[in-house]
N, C-alpha and C positions, 0 to 999 in steps of 0.2 A: 494543603497545597495552595488553596485559593488564598489563603493568608500569606503566602510567600515562604513558608517553612517547608521546602522541598525535602529536606533531609528527615524531618519528622514525619512527613507524608509517606516517603519511601519506607521508613522503619515501620509505620503502622500497616501500610499495605502488605509488607512482607509477613507480618504477624497474622494477618488474615489469611494469607495464602498458606501459611504453615499449620495454622489452627483449625481451618476449615477446608482442608484439602479435599478436592472432589466436588465441592459445591459449586453453585452459579456464582455465589459471592467470591469465592477465591479465584473461580475462572476470570471474572470480571477485574479483579484486584491484579491479575498477571499483566493484563493489557494496560490498566491504568498505572501500574508500577513502571512500566517500560516508556510509557509517556513521560512520566516524571524524570526518569533516566534522560531521556531525550532533551527535555528543558534543561537539564543539568549538564548538557554537552557530553552525555555518555553514550554515545551512539552504538559504539562497538560493544558495550555491555548489553544494551538493549538487542542488538543483533543476535548475541550468543544466546540470551535468555528467550527470545521469541522464537528461534530457530530450535532450541530444546523444547519449548511449548509446543510447536507445531508438529514435532515428532510424536507427541501424545495423541494425535489425531482428535482434537476437539470438535465439539458440534460446530455445524456450520455458521451458527449466530454468533460464535467467538472466533471461529477461525478465520472468516472474512476480514474483520478489523485487525486481527493479529497479522495476516499476510500484508495488508496495506500499510500498516505501522511498520512491519519489517522491511518494506519497499522504501519508506520515508528513512529508517534508520541507515540501511544501506547506502542510499543517496547522501545522507550526511556523512557517512564514513568514507565516501568517494569510491564506492563500488556500483556505479550505475548499471552496469549489465545485469549484476545478480539483482539489483533493485527492480529491473524491468521483469525479470522472471518472477518476482514475489508479487508485483502488480498484476502480472497475467494470470497468476494462480488465484489472486482475489478476484479479478474479473470472472474467471472460470466459475468460482463458487458462489458469487454473488447470486441472488436470487431476483434482484429487481434490475430492470434495464438501466435506469440513470445511474446507478452505483456501478454496474458492468462498464457502462461508457466512461465514467469518471475514472475507474481504474485502469482503462485502456488508454485514455489520455495520459495519465501517470506514466504507464509502461512506454508509451511512445517518446515522451519526454526523456525518460531514462536512457533508453535505447539510443536516441539521438545523441545525448551527452556522451554515451559510450562509444559513438562512431558506428553504432549498428543501425545504419539507415534503412537496410531491407525490413528489419524487424519493426522499426517505427513506422515505416509505411504500412506494414501489414496491420498493426494494431488501430491505426487511424482509418484505414479503409475497411475493417471490421466495424467501426463505429458508423462510418456512411453507409454501409451495405445492411447492417443488422439492427441499428438503433437510431435510425433517423428522426424519430420523434423525441429525442432526448435534447436537453439544452447543450450537450457536448458537440453536436453536430456542426455547428458554426466554426467553433474552434478547430475540430477534426479537419475540416475543410481548409481552414487557413493554414495550418500547420503542414497539412499534406502538400499543399502548394508551395510552401516554404521549402520544404524538404526535396521535392521534386522540382523545384524551380519552374513549375507550370507545365512539366512535360506529361503529367498524368491527367487523364480525363476523368472528372470527377463525377461519379454517378449520384442519381437522385439529386 
């Protein structure tokens, strides 16, 4: 993939997935394969593949990045409301605050793009309330002020 031969990379990743099914290497290959698909402009294929993968209830260490990648693929496919839900899932399952906050920022962006302002505001307010020590705090405050046109009082 790094050398630019994305079709070969996809083929080799597919072989790893099929040959070593159930191993950590195969699980990592699923996420990487879908990253390659997105680079190739195959966001819809990545969406379907990631949704199927997430139905297998993978370990959180693989589930969280897969949910985040699903959010990106859904956004690229023009499905921002579904992307927001995927990002929220990633935020919920992430185990460290900075990742939770980053996924919440992504959820807010996706929901705002879908016209779901209430959901976007809720995601941003969660960052302000629960993750004030993360680097996402400043952006959350700015985005919240933009969405509410300064009507909300920003806590903390």
